[in-house]
C-alpha positions as CSV (number, residue, x, y, z in Angstrom):
1,X,0.0,0.0,0.0
2,X,2.8,2.4,0.9
3,X,4.7,1.6,-2.3
4,X,1.5,2.2,-4.3
5,X,1.0,5.6,-2.7
6,X,4.6,6.7,-3.4
7,X,4.3,5.6,-7.0
8,X,1.1,7.6,-7.4
9,X,2.6,10.7,-5.9
10,X,5.7,10.4,-8.1
11,X,3.4,10.0,-11.2
12,X,1.4,13.1,-10.3
13,X,4.7,15.1,-9.7
14,X,6.0,13.9,-13.1
15,X,2.8,14.9,-14.9
16,X,3.0,18.4,-13.3
17,X,6.6,18.9,-14.3
18,X,6.0,17.7,-17.8
19,X,2.8,19.6,-18.4
20,X,2.9,22.6,-20.7
21,X,3.2,26.0,-19.0
22,X,-0.1,27.8,-19.2
23,X,0.6,30.9,-17.0
24,X,0.8,34.1,-18.9
25,X,3.2,37.1,-18.4
26,X,1.7,40.3,-17.0
27,X,1.2,43.0,-19.6
28,X,3.9,45.7,-19.5
29,X,3.3,49.4,-20.4
30,X,5.8,52.1,-21.3
31,X,6.3,54.6,-18.6
32,X,4.7,57.4,-20.5
33,X,1.5,55.7,-19.4
34,X,0.9,56.2,-15.6
35,X,-1.6,57.3,-13.1
36,X,-2.7,61.0,-13.5
37,X,-1.9,61.2,-17.2
38,X,-3.7,63.3,-19.7
39,X,-4.7,61.9,-23.1
40,X,-5.1,64.1,-26.2
41,X,-8.7,64.9,-27.0
42,X,-10.3,64.6,-30.4
43,X,-7.6,62.4,-31.8
44,X,-7.0,58.6,-32.3
45,X,-5.2,57.4,-29.1
46,X,-2.5,54.7,-29.5
47,X,-2.0,52.6,-26.4
48,X,0.8,50.1,-26.6
49,X,3.1,47.9,-24.6
50,X,4.6,44.4,-24.4
51,X,3.4,40.9,-23.6
52,X,4.0,37.3,-24.7
53,X,3.9,36.8,-28.6
54,X,0.4,35.7,-29.7
55,X,-1.2,37.0,-26.5
56,X,-4.4,39.0,-26.9
57,X,-4.4,42.2,-25.0
58,X,-7.5,44.2,-24.1
59,X,-7.6,47.9,-23.2
60,X,-10.8,49.4,-21.6
61,X,-11.3,53.1,-21.2
62,X,-14.2,55.5,-21.4
63,X,-16.7,52.9,-22.4
64,X,-14.4,51.7,-25.2
65,X,-12.8,48.2,-25.4
66,X,-10.1,47.5,-27.9
67,X,-8.1,44.2,-28.4
68,X,-4.9,43.5,-30.2
69,X,-2.7,40.4,-30.6
70,X,0.9,40.7,-29.5
71,X,3.4,40.5,-32.4
72,X,6.4,38.2,-32.5
73,X,8.6,40.9,-31.2
74,X,6.5,41.1,-28.0
75,X,4.8,44.4,-28.8
76,X,1.1,45.1,-29.0
77,X,-0.8,48.3,-29.8
78,X,-4.5,49.3,-29.9
79,X,-5.9,52.6,-30.9
80,X,-8.8,54.1,-29.0
81,X,-11.3,56.2,-30.9
82,X,-11.1,60.0,-30.5
83,X,-12.6,61.2,-27.2
84,X,-13.9,64.6,-26.2
85,X,-12.2,66.5,-23.4
86,X,-13.1,65.3,-19.9
87,X,-12.1,66.4,-16.5
88,X,-13.7,63.3,-15.0
89,X,-11.0,61.1,-13.4
90,X,-11.4,57.7,-15.0
91,X,-9.7,54.3,-14.9
92,X,-7.9,52.5,-17.7
93,X,-7.6,48.8,-17.5
94,X,-5.2,46.7,-19.6
95,X,-5.1,42.9,-19.4
96,X,-4.2,39.8,-21.5
97,X,-6.7,37.3,-20.0
98,X,-9.1,37.1,-17.1
99,X,-6.8,34.9,-15.1
100,X,-3.7,37.1,-15.2
101,X,-3.0,40.3,-13.3
102,X,-4.1,43.4,-15.1
103,X,-2.7,46.9,-15.2
104,X,-4.9,49.7,-13.9
105,X,-4.2,53.4,-14.5
106,X,-6.2,55.8,-12.3
107,X,-7.1,59.4,-12.4
108,X,-6.8,59.7,-16.2
109,X,-8.1,62.8,-17.9
110,X,-8.6,63.8,-21.6
111,X,-7.6,67.3,-22.8
112,X,-4.7,69.0,-24.5
113,X,-1.2,67.5,-24.5
114,X,2.0,69.4,-25.4
115,X,5.6,68.3,-25.6
116,X,7.9,70.8,-23.9
117,X,11.5,70.4,-25.1
118,X,14.8,72.2,-25.5
119,X,17.6,73.3,-23.2
120,X,17.8,75.0,-19.9
121,X,15.3,77.8,-20.5
122,X,12.7,75.2,-21.1
123,X,13.9,72.9,-18.2
124,X,13.9,75.9,-15.9
125,X,11.4,75.2,-13.2
126,X,8.7,77.2,-11.5
127,X,10.8,77.2,-8.4
128,X,13.7,78.9,-10.2
129,X,11.5,81.6,-11.9
130,X,10.0,84.9,-10.9
131,X,7.6,85.2,-7.9
132,X,8.1,81.5,-7.2
133,X,6.8,81.4,-3.7
134,X,3.5,83.1,-4.7
135,X,3.2,81.0,-7.9
136,X,3.8,77.7,-6.1
137,X,1.3,78.5,-3.3
138,X,-1.4,79.3,-5.9
139,X,-0.7,76.3,-8.1
140,X,-3.9,74.5,-7.3
141,X,-4.8,73.2,-10.7
142,X,-5.5,69.5,-10.6
143,X,-6.5,69.4,-14.2
144,X,-2.9,70.4,-15.3
145,X,-0.5,67.5,-15.3
146,X,3.2,67.2,-15.9
147,X,5.6,64.4,-16.6
148,X,9.4,64.9,-16.5
149,X,11.6,62.7,-18.6
150,X,15.0,61.9,-17.1
151,X,18.2,62.8,-18.9
152,X,18.9,59.7,-21.0
153,X,21.2,59.7,-24.0
154,X,21.1,56.4,-25.9
155,X,23.1,54.8,-28.6
156,X,20.0,53.3,-30.2
157,X,16.3,54.3,-30.3
158,X,14.8,53.2,-27.0
159,X,11.4,51.6,-26.4
160,X,11.0,53.1,-23.0
161,X,12.2,56.0,-20.9
162,X,13.0,57.0,-17.4
163,X,10.5,59.0,-15.4
164,X,8.7,59.1,-12.1
165,X,5.4,59.5,-13.9
166,X,2.7,62.1,-14.3
167,X,2.1,64.6,-11.5
168,X,-1.1,66.4,-10.7
169,X,-0.5,70.1,-10.3
170,X,-0.6,71.3,-6.7
171,X,1.5,73.4,-4.4
172,X,3.3,70.2,-3.5
173,X,4.3,69.4,-7.1
174,X,4.3,72.5,-9.3
175,X,7.8,73.7,-8.1
176,X,9.4,71.1,-10.3
177,X,7.4,71.7,-13.5
178,X,8.9,73.3,-16.5
179,X,8.0,77.0,-15.9
180,X,7.5,78.0,-19.6
181,X,5.3,74.9,-20.1
182,X,3.4,75.4,-16.9
183,X,2.5,79.0,-17.6
184,X,1.6,78.1,-21.2
185,X,-0.6,75.3,-19.9
186,X,-2.2,77.4,-17.2
187,X,-3.2,80.0,-19.9
188,X,-4.7,77.3,-22.1
189,X,-6.5,75.7,-19.2
190,X,-8.0,79.1,-18.3
191,X,-9.1,79.9,-21.8
192,X,-10.2,76.5,-23.0
193,X,-11.4,75.0,-19.7
194,X,-10.0,71.6,-20.5
195,X,-7.3,69.5,-18.8
196,X,-3.7,70.1,-20.0
197,X,-0.9,67.6,-20.1
198,X,2.8,68.7,-20.3
199,X,5.6,66.3,-21.3
200,X,8.9,67.8,-20.1
201,X,11.6,66.3,-22.2
202,X,14.4,68.8,-22.0
203,X,18.0,69.1,-20.9
204,X,20.0,72.3,-20.0
205,X,22.9,73.2,-22.2
206,X,22.1,70.8,-25.1
207,X,22.5,71.5,-28.7
208,X,19.7,71.0,-31.3
209,X,21.4,68.1,-33.1
210,X,21.0,65.4,-30.4
211,X,17.2,66.0,-30.3
212,X,16.8,65.5,-34.1
213,X,15.6,62.3,-35.7
214,X,17.3,60.5,-38.6
215,X,14.3,61.4,-40.8
216,X,14.9,65.1,-39.9
217,X,18.5,65.1,-41.0
218,X,17.7,63.4,-44.2
219,X,15.0,66.0,-45.1
220,X,17.3,69.0,-45.3
221,X,19.9,69.2,-48.0
222,X,22.1,71.6,-46.0
223,X,22.6,68.9,-43.4
224,X,23.7,66.2,-45.9
225,X,27.1,66.0,-44.2
226,X,25.3,64.6,-41.1
227,X,22.7,62.6,-43.0
228,X,25.4,60.7,-44.9
229,X,27.0,59.3,-41.8
230,X,24.1,58.7,-39.4
231,X,25.5,55.3,-38.7
232,X,28.4,57.0,-36.9
233,X,26.1,58.8,-34.5
234,X,25.6,59.2,-31.6
235,X,29.3,59.3,-30.8
236,X,30.7,57.5,-27.8
237,X,33.6,58.0,-25.4
238,X,34.4,54.6,-24.1
239,X,31.1,53.0,-23.3
240,X,29.4,56.3,-22.6
241,X,27.1,58.0,-25.2
242,X,28.0,61.6,-25.7
243,X,24.8,63.4,-25.0
244,X,25.6,66.4,-27.3
245,X,26.1,64.1,-30.3
246,X,23.5,63.8,-33.1
247,X,20.6,61.5,-32.3
248,X,21.6,60.9,-28.7
249,X,18.6,62.5,-27.0
250,X,16.2,61.7,-29.8
251,X,17.0,58.0,-29.2
252,X,16.6,58.2,-25.4
253,X,14.1,61.0,-24.7
254,X,11.9,61.5,-27.8
255,X,11.7,58.1,-29.6
256,X,10.2,56.4,-26.6
257,X,7.3,58.9,-26.5
258,X,6.2,58.0,-30.1
259,X,3.3,57.5,-30.9
260,X,1.7,59.0,-27.7
261,X,-0.8,61.4,-29.1
262,X,0.1,65.1,-28.6
263,X,-1.4,68.3,-29.9
264,X,1.9,69.9,-30.6
265,X,5.4,70.9,-29.4
266,X,7.0,73.8,-27.5
267,X,10.7,74.5,-28.1
268,X,13.1,76.8,-26.3
269,X,16.6,76.2,-27.4
270,X,19.4,77.9,-29.4
271,X,21.9,79.3,-26.9
272,X,24.2,76.3,-27.3
273,X,24.1,76.8,-31.1
274,X,24.8,80.5,-31.0
275,X,27.1,81.7,-33.8
276,X,25.7,79.4,-36.5
277,X,23.5,82.0,-38.2
278,X,21.2,80.6,-40.9
279,X,22.6,77.1,-40.5
280,X,20.5,77.0,-37.3
281,X,17.4,77.5,-39.5
282,X,18.3,74.4,-41.4
283,X,18.7,72.5,-38.1
284,X,15.3,73.7,-36.9
285,X,13.8,72.6,-40.1
286,X,15.3,69.2,-39.6
287,X,14.1,69.0,-36.1
288,X,10.5,69.9,-37.0
289,X,10.4,67.8,-40.1
290,X,11.7,64.8,-38.2
291,X,9.4,65.0,-35.3
292,X,6.4,65.4,-37.5
293,X,7.5,62.4,-39.6
294,X,7.9,60.0,-36.7
295,X,4.7,61.0,-35.0
296,X,2.7,60.8,-38.2
297,X,0.2,63.3,-37.0
298,X,0.6,65.7,-39.9
299,X,2.1,69.1,-39.5
300,X,1.3,69.4,-35.8
301,X,1.8,72.9,-34.2
302,X,5.4,73.7,-33.4
303,X,5.8,76.8,-31.2
304,X,9.2,78.2,-30.2
305,X,10.8,81.0,-28.3
306,X,13.1,83.5,-29.9
307,X,16.1,83.9,-27.5
308,X,16.3,86.8,-25.2
309,X,19.2,89.3,-25.4
310,X,22.3,88.3,-23.5
311,X,25.9,89.4,-23.2
312,X,27.7,86.3,-24.4
313,X,31.4,86.2,-23.9
314,X,34.3,84.1,-25.1
315,X,34.0,82.4,-28.5
316,X,30.3,83.2,-28.8
317,X,30.7,86.9,-27.7
318,X,30.5,88.4,-31.2
319,X,27.7,91.0,-30.9
320,X,26.2,89.8,-34.2
321,X,26.1,86.1,-33.3
322,X,22.9,86.2,-31.4
323,X,21.1,88.3,-34.0
324,X,22.1,85.6,-36.5
325,X,20.2,83.1,-34.4
326,X,17.2,85.5,-34.2
327,X,17.2,85.7,-38.0
328,X,17.3,81.9,-38.3
329,X,14.4,81.6,-35.9
330,X,12.4,84.3,-37.7
331,X,13.0,82.4,-41.0
332,X,11.6,79.2,-39.4
333,X,8.2,80.9,-39.3
334,X,8.1,80.1,-43.0
335,X,7.5,76.5,-42.1
336,X,3.8,75.5,-41.9
337,X,2.0,75.7,-38.5
338,X,4.8,77.3,-36.6
339,X,4.8,80.2,-34.1
340,X,7.4,82.3,-32.3
341,X,7.3,84.2,-29.1
342,X,9.6,87.2,-29.1
343,X,11.3,88.0,-25.8
344,X,13.6,91.0,-26.4
345,X,11.7,93.0,-23.8
346,X,11.6,90.5,-21.0
347,X,15.2,89.3,-20.9
348,X,18.2,90.1,-18.8
349,X,21.5,90.8,-20.7
350,X,23.5,89.6,-17.6
351,X,21.4,86.4,-17.0
352,X,21.0,83.7,-19.7
353,X,18.0,82.4,-17.8
354,X,15.6,85.4,-17.6
355,X,13.2,84.8,-14.7
356,X,10.0,86.1,-16.3
357,X,8.7,82.8,-17.6
358,X,5.1,83.8,-17.0
359,X,5.1,86.1,-20.0
360,X,7.0,83.6,-22.2
361,X,4.4,81.0,-21.5
362,X,1.6,83.5,-22.2
363,X,3.0,84.6,-25.5
364,X,3.3,81.0,-26.7
365,X,-0.3,80.4,-25.6
366,X,-1.4,83.4,-27.7
367,X,0.0,81.6,-30.8
368,X,-1.7,78.4,-29.8
369,X,-5.1,80.0,-29.0
370,X,-5.1,81.9,-32.3
371,X,-3.6,79.4,-34.7
372,X,-4.4,76.0,-33.1
373,X,-7.6,76.7,-31.3
374,X,-9.2,79.2,-33.7
375,X,-9.6,82.2,-31.4
376,X,-10.6,85.2,-33.5
377,X,-9.6,88.9,-33.1
378,X,-6.6,87.9,-30.9
379,X,-3.2,89.7,-31.3
380,X,-0.8,86.8,-31.0
381,X,2.5,88.3,-32.4
382,X,4.6,91.4,-32.3
383,X,5.6,93.2,-35.5
384,X,7.4,90.9,-37.9
385,X,9.3,92.2,-40.9
386,X,7.5,91.6,-44.2
387,X,9.2,93.7,-46.9
388,X,10.8,97.1,-47.6
389,X,10.7,99.6,-50.4
390,X,13.0,102.5,-51.3
391,X,11.5,106.0,-51.2
392,X,13.6,109.0,-52.1
393,X,16.3,109.1,-49.5
394,X,14.7,106.6,-47.1
395,X,13.6,103.0,-46.8
396,X,10.1,102.1,-45.8
397,X,9.9,98.9,-43.7
398,X,6.6,97.0,-43.8
399,X,5.5,94.8,-40.9
400,X,2.9,92.1,-40.3
401,X,1.1,92.2,-36.9
402,X,1.6,96.0,-36.9
403,X,-1.7,97.5,-35.9
404,X,-0.9,100.4,-33.6
405,X,2.8,100.5,-34.1
406,X,4.4,102.6,-31.3
407,X,7.4,103.1,-29.0
408,X,6.9,101.1,-25.8
409,X,8.5,103.9,-23.7
410,X,7.4,106.9,-25.7
411,X,11.0,107.6,-26.7
412,X,12.4,107.6,-30.3
413,X,12.5,104.1,-31.8
414,X,15.7,102.4,-30.9
415,X,18.1,99.9,-32.5
416,X,17.4,100.8,-36.1
417,X,20.5,101.1,-38.3
418,X,20.8,102.1,-42.0
419,X,23.6,101.7,-44.5
420,X,24.4,103.4,-47.7
421,X,26.4,102.2,-50.7
422,X,29.5,101.9,-48.5
423,X,27.8,99.2,-46.5
424,X,28.6,101.0,-43.2
425,X,25.7,100.9,-40.8
426,X,24.8,104.0,-38.9
427,X,22.1,104.8,-36.3
428,X,19.0,105.7,-38.2
429,X,16.3,108.3,-38.0
430,X,12.9,106.7,-37.9
431,X,9.2,107.7,-38.2
432,X,6.2,105.5,-37.7
433,X,3.7,105.8,-40.6
434,X,0.7,103.5,-40.0
435,X,1.9,99.9,-40.2
436,X,5.3,100.9,-41.5
437,X,8.5,102.6,-40.3
438,X,10.3,105.1,-42.5
439,X,14.1,104.7,-42.0
440,X,16.6,107.3,-43.1
441,X,19.9,108.9,-42.0
442,X,22.4,108.3,-44.9
443,X,22.5,109.3,-48.6
444,X,21.2,106.6,-50.9
445,X,20.3,104.0,-48.3
446,X,20.5,100.4,-49.4
447,X,19.9,98.3,-46.2
448,X,18.3,98.3,-42.8
449,X,19.1,96.3,-39.7
450,X,17.0,96.2,-36.5
451,X,18.1,95.0,-33.1
452,X,21.3,93.6,-34.7
453,X,23.3,93.3,-31.5
454,X,23.3,90.6,-28.8
455,X,22.3,93.1,-26.1
456,X,19.6,94.9,-28.1
457,X,16.4,95.6,-26.2
458,X,14.4,97.6,-28.7
459,X,11.2,99.5,-28.0
460,X,9.1,98.9,-31.1
461,X,5.8,97.2,-30.2
462,X,2.3,97.0,-31.5
463,X,-0.9,98.1,-29.8
464,X,-1.0,94.9,-27.8
465,X,2.5,95.7,-26.4
466,X,4.1,92.7,-28.1
467,X,7.7,93.5,-29.3
468,X,9.1,93.4,-32.8
469,X,11.6,90.7,-33.9
470,X,15.1,91.6,-35.0
471,X,15.6,91.5,-38.8
472,X,18.0,92.6,-41.5
473,X,17.4,93.4,-45.2
474,X,21.0,92.8,-46.3
475,X,22.9,89.5,-46.7
476,X,26.5,90.8,-46.3
């Protein structure tokens, strides 16, 4: 009897060992999906992750249920149908079968989602900006959410990123938000009355090249020298990826976000490329083209900040270097669905990180409200150079966004220069005439420059008080 019992037990154990494994792995999500997140309204919503090949994965959210089969590479993706904005905190469930643990995301809202990228002036936090104590104490906006992406250069495009997740805006969390993004989002939330999600993927001191995708470099002929050797980027030093090298931050901090649905992107960068002149325009074109190509959301809005005046020293200290970047940024408005906030009047020539991020965010929001959200009769830009004509012994400069041209301080217009046939620029005499400025001061003038100095803080504004951008009419 005992022997028979032992044999039976051994047989059962053997059957258990030899039986096929039927347990299933838990579904895994990328870290861009977390509690407190905001999903983009009125757009298809890709939700993706990883599981066992062949596994069926179901996503439930907002009375929708979508199922996908995991591919051989372990990745699955569903696409939720477009949803209207909703401030109701809802639960998203993701599971592969009824008998496996499921992932649940709580407090999910639907609204407007913007990527906030660039270098230190975008990474600069509410804590570091003007009136921080008052702003943090008043930051009770639970429908504004922020996620900070950790600094992560990578040699290859990554599937996931490093972050501690989405944070609901409160006096306990807002201090660490991107200040420009927060003040932009706060203005949108106030005007649109919908939730706002801010993705802070930024890194102080970085150049534009590491943020750009391969598709971007290949799209711009002037950058063929980079596009032809993309297999050599990003560069390494030993086993360490050089974070300033082409592709490095795209691979680690942008690629893992795709295809998370966004409305558009905010960009504040250029200080680390100062001195490149119009080459920077080519690089901005590559950045914008590349991001739009990988997201496959059409020409989504791309709004950027024109750098503030600053007294650069050393190799970048040439007084005309920064105006060269300003001109490149102005030229970038020629790309579809772009906008630019001018900041010549709210900078600090002794501080490369001007503290007034409230107004920077508000000016970006003006562009979004007018061009993305269709607000009418809204002045969203300061005067921008359109053209010029020669009249007798003067040059008439024509501006867009020029209703109510005036001097901000009621003094004579500053920082206009005019050159004659000798190509020597001199301080100009000026007169406002409607939406134009008549510039004179030399015999037979041939060219005008405005605010063409790194410390220029000109006083030309429109009736809304928004400042004019620097420009030049020559190409010398």
